[in-house]
N, C-alpha and C positions, 0 to 999 in steps of 0.2 A: 575610364570609358571602356566598355566591353564590346566584343564583337557581336554581331547580330546572330540570331538563332540559325539562320540559313548558312551563314559563314561557319558557325561552329559545327554544324552537321557536315558541311563540305570538308572541313579539316579532319574531323574525328569520325568519319563515316565508318571506319573499321571497328570502332567501339560498338556502334549500333549493330553492325553486321555480326560481330562475335556474340553479342547478347541474343540476337535473333536466332543465330545458329544453335546456340546452347539451349534456348527455350524450345526450339523445334525438336531437338534431339530428346530432351527430357520429357516433353509432352508425348512424343511418339513411343515411349517405352510401354511395355504391356501394362494394361490397366490392372488395378488390384483385384484380387480374387473375389472380394465382397465389396459391393457398393451400395449405398443407400441414397436414392434420389429424392425420397419424400419422407416426411415425418408423419406418423399415424397418431392421432389423438382421438379421444372419445368425448362425446357430449351427451347430456341427458337433461330433459326439461320436465319439471314438475309444475302443473298448472293449478292455480288456486282461483276459486270463484269468490268474488267480493260481493257480499249482500248485506242487507240491513236487518236489524232485529224485528222490524215490522213486516218483513217478507218482500220488500222491494229492493231494487238495485241501489247500493249506497252511492250517493251522488255528491258528497262533499269533496270538491276538487283539492282543497288543501290537504285533507287527510289522505286522499288517494295518492297524491304525489309524494307524501311522506313515507309511504310504504317501502319504496325503493331505498330510502335512506335508512329506515329501520332494519332492512334486510342486510345491508352492507356495513353499517357503522354502529358501534355501540354494543348493546347487550347481546343481540342475536349472534353476531360472529364470535363473541366470547363464549357463549354457551355451546355453539357448534364446535369451536376449537376444543373446548373441554370434553365434549362428548366423543369426539373423534380422535383426540390426542394430537392435534396439530396446532400450528400457530394461528391465532385469529386473523392476522393480516393475510397470511397465505390462503386461509379459507375464504375470506372475503374477496380476494383477487381472483379466485377460481370460479366465481359465479357472476352471472349477468342477469339482473331482474329486468323484465320488460312489462310495462303496464299498458293495458288496452282499456281506456276509459269508455270506449263505445260499448263493448259487451261486458265490461266489469270483470276483467280477468287479469291475473298477475302470473306471468310465466317466469320461473326461476330456472335458468339454464346453467349447468355446471360443466366444466371441461377438465378432464384428467387424463392420465396416461392409460388408464384401463377403464373399461365400461362399468365394472362393478364400483369403482371409486367414484365415477361421475354420477351414477345413480344414487349412491350413498350420500354424496354431497348435496345433490338437488333435493332429495327427500328430507334429509336432516334439516336443511335450511327452511324448507316449507313448513314442516311440523313445528320447528322452533319458532318461526315467525308467527304461526297461527296461535300457539299457546301464549307467546309473549304479548301479542296484541290483545287477546282476551284478558290476560293478567293486567295489562296496562290500563285497559278500559275499566276493569273492576276496581282497581286501585283509585283511578280517577273518580269513579262514582262514589266509592266509600269516603274519599276525602271531601268530595263536594257535599255529601249528606251530613258528614260531621260538622262542616262549616255552617250548613243551614240550621242544624239543630242548635248549635251554639248561638247563632243569631236569633233563632226563635225564643230561646230561653232568655236572652237579654231583652228582647222586645216584650215578653210577658212580664218581666220584672218592671220594665219602664211603664207599661200600661197599668200595672197594679199600683204603682206609686202615683200616677196621674189620676187614677180613679179615687184614691184617698184624698188627693188634693181637690178634686172636683166636688166630692161630697162636703168637704169643708167650705168650699167657696162655690156654690151652685151658680152664682151669677157671673163668674169670671169666664169671659168668652175666650180669652187666650188659652187658658187651661183646657177648655173644651175643644178648641181647634187642634191643640197638640195631641189630645187624646184621639181625635178622629184620624189624624195623620198616622199615628202609630198603629191604629186599628187597620188602616188600609195596608200599611207596610207588612203587618203581621199576616194579613190575608195573602199577600203575594208570596211571602216566605213559606206559608203553609202549602200553597199550591206547588211550589218548587220541591218541597219535601215530599209531597205525595207523588209527583212525577218521578223523582229520583228513586224513591223507595220501591215503586212498582214498575220501573223500566218503561215509563211512558215515552221518554226521549229515545229515538232510534240509535242503536250502536252498530259498529262495524263487525261483521262476522266473516271469517275466512274459512272456506271448506275446500277440500281437495276435489278437483274435477278430473285430474288425470295424474297417475303416478309417473315417476320418471322411468323412461326406457332409453337405454344407451344406443348411440349410433356412432359409426366411425367417421373420422374426418381425415382425408389425405391432404396434407399441407406440403406444397412444393418447397424443398429446402433451399431454393435459389437457382442460380445458373448452374445447371448440371454439366458434368464433364461430358464432352463428346464421346460417342461410343466407338467410332472407327478410328484407326490409327492415322490415316491421312488428315482427317478432320482435326484430331488432336494436335498433329504436327503443325497445321496451318494456324491453329489457335495459339500454340506456343511460339511460333515465329512472330505473330503479331504482338503478343505480350512482350516477348524478348526485345523486339524492335523498339517498342515504346519505352521500356526500361532503359535500353541502351541509349536511346536519344536523350533521355533525361540525364544519364551519366555523362554523355558527351557535352551537354549544355553546362553541367556542373564543372567539368574539367575546363571548358572554355572560360567560364567565369573566374576560375582560379588562375588562369594564364595571365602573366604580367607583361607579355610581349605583344607587339603589333604584328598581326599575321596576314593582313590583307590591305590592298590599296584603299578599299572603302573605309576600313577602320582608320587608316592614316589620314584620309581626307576628312573624316569626321572629327578627328582630333585637331587637324590644322584649321578647319573651318571653311575650306574651299577645295575645288577639284585640283588634282595634281597637274602641274604644268608639263612635267616630263616624267617618264618612267624609264629607269635604267634597268635593262633586262639582266637576269641571272644567267651567265654563260658558263659558270663553273670554273673553279680555280681562281687564285688570287694573282693579280698582275701588278708589278711595281713600276712598270714603264708606261709611257703614253700609248693610248690606243687610237688617238686621233692623229693620223698621219696622212699625207697626200695619197699614199698608195693603199690605204685601207678604207674600205666602205662596207660595213656590215651593220647589223642591228645595234651592237654596242656602241661603236664609234659614232654612228648617225644619231644616237640618242643625245650625245653631248652636242652635236651640231644643232639638234632640235632645241636644246636649251639656249644655245647662242641665238637662234632665230627668235625665241620667246623674248629674250632680253632686248634684242634689236627692235622688235615690234613695240615693246614697252617703252623704250627710249623714244621711238617715233611718236607714240601716243602722247608722251610727256611733252615733247617739243611742240606738237600741234595744240595741246591744251594750254601750255604756258609759253615757253620760249626755248629754243635750243640751248643746251648747256654750253658754257664757254670753257669747260674743262672736261676731263675724262670722268665718265661715270664710274662709281665705286661699287663693285659687287662683293658683298660679304657672304661667304659660304659658312653656314653653321650647322650644328647637329645637336640633338639632346644629349648624346653620349659619345664615347669613343668607339671607333670601329664601325661607324655608320656610313662611311664612304665619302665624307666631305673633302678629304685631301685629293682623292681620285677625281671628284667633280671639279675642284678648283684647278687642278693641273690640266685636265683634258678640256675644260671650258676655255682656259687661256690658250691652249693650242688651237681650238676651234676658232677663236676670235682672230688669231694670227692668220688662219686660212682666209679670213674675210678681209685681209689687208688692214687689220687694226693693230696699231702699235700698243702692245699689251705689257703691263707690269704685273707679275705674279708676286704676291706678298705673303710671307709666312708670319703668322702671329701665334702659332701653337708651339711655344718655346719649351714645353715640358716633353713633347714627343714630336720633334721637328722631322717630318718626312717629305715635305714638299720638294726640297732641293734634290733629294734622291730620285724623284720622278722626272725632274726637268734637266738635270745635269748628268753627263755620262760618267764623270769621275767625282771623287769626293770634293766637296767645295773647299776652296782655299780660304783660310781665315782672312777677314778684312784687316787691312793694315791700320786699323784705328782701335782705340780703346773706347769703352763706354763713356768715359769722361771727355773724350775728344769729339763726340758726336755734335756738340754745339758749334764746333769750329769748322766742320765740313759741310758741303752742300748735300742735299739728299740724293742728287744724281751720282755722287761719288760712291754711294753705298750700293749701287746696282751692279749685278753680275750678269754677264752675258751667258746665254744658253745656246745649245746647238741649233735651236729653232730660231730662224730669222725673225726679227721684230718682237721677240719675246725675251724680256729681262727679268731678273729675280731680285727681290729685296728680302734678305734674310739676316737678321741680327743674332741668330741663335748661337753663334760662336763666341759672342762677347760674354765677359764675366760680369753678370748683373742678374738681379732677380727677374723672373718672368713678367711680373707686373711692370717693372721699370722698362723692360724691353718693349712691352706692348704699348706703353705710353709714348716712348720714343718713336716707335713705328707709326702710331696714329698721327703724331705731329709732322711726320714726313709725307703724309698722304696728300695734303693740300698742295705743296710745291710740286710734287710729282704729277698730280692731276693736270698740271698746265703743260706738261711735255709728253703726255701719252694720250691715246684714244680710249683706253679702258684699263681699269685696275681691278684685279681679282684677288681677294684676300681670303686666305685659308686661316680660320680661327680655331681656337681651342673649344672643346665641348661646352655648351651653354650651362649644362647642369653640373659641371665639374669645377670650373674656374670662373673668376670674375674678370679676366682680361678682355673677354668679348665685349664687356660693357664700355671699354675705352673706344671701341671701334664703331658701335652702333650709331653715334651721332654723325659719322662721316659716310655711312652707307646709303647709297641711292637705291640699291636693290639688295634684299636679303634672301638668299637661297637656303631653304631649310631641307636638309637631307634626312630621310627616315628609311632605315633598312629593315625590310620585312624579316620576321623571325629573329630579330636581334634587338631593335630599339624598344626600350621599356615604355609602357603607356604612362606610368606616373611621371617619369622624367620628361616625356613629351608634353604632358599637360603643364608642368611647371615651366618648361622652356617657352611654350607658346604664351603663357600669361606674362612672362618677363619680356619677351620680344614685342608683343603688342602694346605693352605699356611704355616702352622706351624708344622704339624705332619709329621713324617717320617715312622710311622708304617703302617701296613696293615689296611685297613678300611673295615668294614663289616656292611651291612644294615640289621636291624631287623625290620620287619613291624609288628606292634602290632594291634590286634583288627579286623582282617579280618574274615568275616563270611565264615566258611568252613563247608561243609556238614559232618555230623558225620559219621565216618567210622564204619561199622559193625564188623571190625576186633577186636576191643577192647571188644566186647561182647562174643567172642569165649571163652568157658571154664568158664565163670563167671556164678554164680547162676542166675543172672538177665537174661543173654543171654540164658541159658538153659530153663528158665521158659518161655521166650518169644517164643523160638523155639518150645517147646512142645505145647504151646497155639496155634501156627499157624497150627500145625499138626491136632489138634482137629478141 
């Protein structure tokens, strides 16, 4: 799951700024000594008049439309290419024939880098097309006449044979009918021979109406560079900003960590219940104390209120619990702040007169006891094998905070998985002697011990630390938690930069001093 484009630009704005600044500086440099804003080409048009051999305008639409094809495909481009020493395809692509059937004209326009070349192309194509069309029609007439002569010779022979047969059988009507039919066919062929021999049928004639004369074309080469330095600088700034924004988005997509509350909420699937602000510096002691009220400590008290309201809603919807509610604090990875949340949440519950048991189940990196106890914890006077012989209440340790006790089996010689199972089995008896149980677990994505605790959890608090928690680990953790837990889930976002509120300075000596200083 990736951050949105707006979040990416907010985080990596400096990339877009640097690209914009660089683009503006480069664009504002002196422009080159020579610039070319337009491309000059030349065109020339040779106009051919299309007429008929009988003196009228040639009107066969099929033949007229074929003139453009003859001019650009086949023999004509090949002959032009041979005459001018160029490739036939290049020659054909340089001309554009335009037929006007209304006035019977064909305009052949050629485009080239020089006027002389354009005129040469247009004139050569026109003369070549004229000679080729005359040659083509003459060849067609000769072929047609040869075919008619051969047909006439065959008919004469057939008529001669039938005449001999008719003289031998003068009363045979069938022979006479065949002879009449051949005579009529021979008459038709003779008329066609006469028309072909003496050009009675009209033919297409091309004649030059106007030779090609070149003229210049100024073609804009595209978006020209701005002429003034300020304009070029603004243009460079805009282009650099766009490129920088693209680079920022790419960097954001390659980022594997959660960077904003919105991204964390998107992965969690619901709004954050509480935001723990980033106050700078790491603290290993409790921040929730009766003498401390600031944004950091009050955020844990807010989490206590959220859980209290959730418990009240559960009691109203079903029935009040006859045991303590179990709050399981989890996180996708290590260092996400779950131990601080568990310890300070337990202290906040005690402030509300709740008998609270803080439980450690992170046996690979046990740090909960160090936050709740002033001194190093004394090892329990039991071995792991003796746990079945003692009551769960005998495993509790007192802490300096009244009404807050600790259950931590981390000093026993046993695998973490076995210690987690033993701890989970003690939760049910302990829930009958306490008002609330807060469990600090191992990371969901690193160990399997947390799976032993999910069935006992009434509330699951998921801690996500900005700029630290990995998106992939969070996705996997959420899939696992949603498939196994039946308790209510709450998102706590850790490490968000929140503007300091002046409310916490009211009445404090520091606030009074600052206020009097401003008056002076």
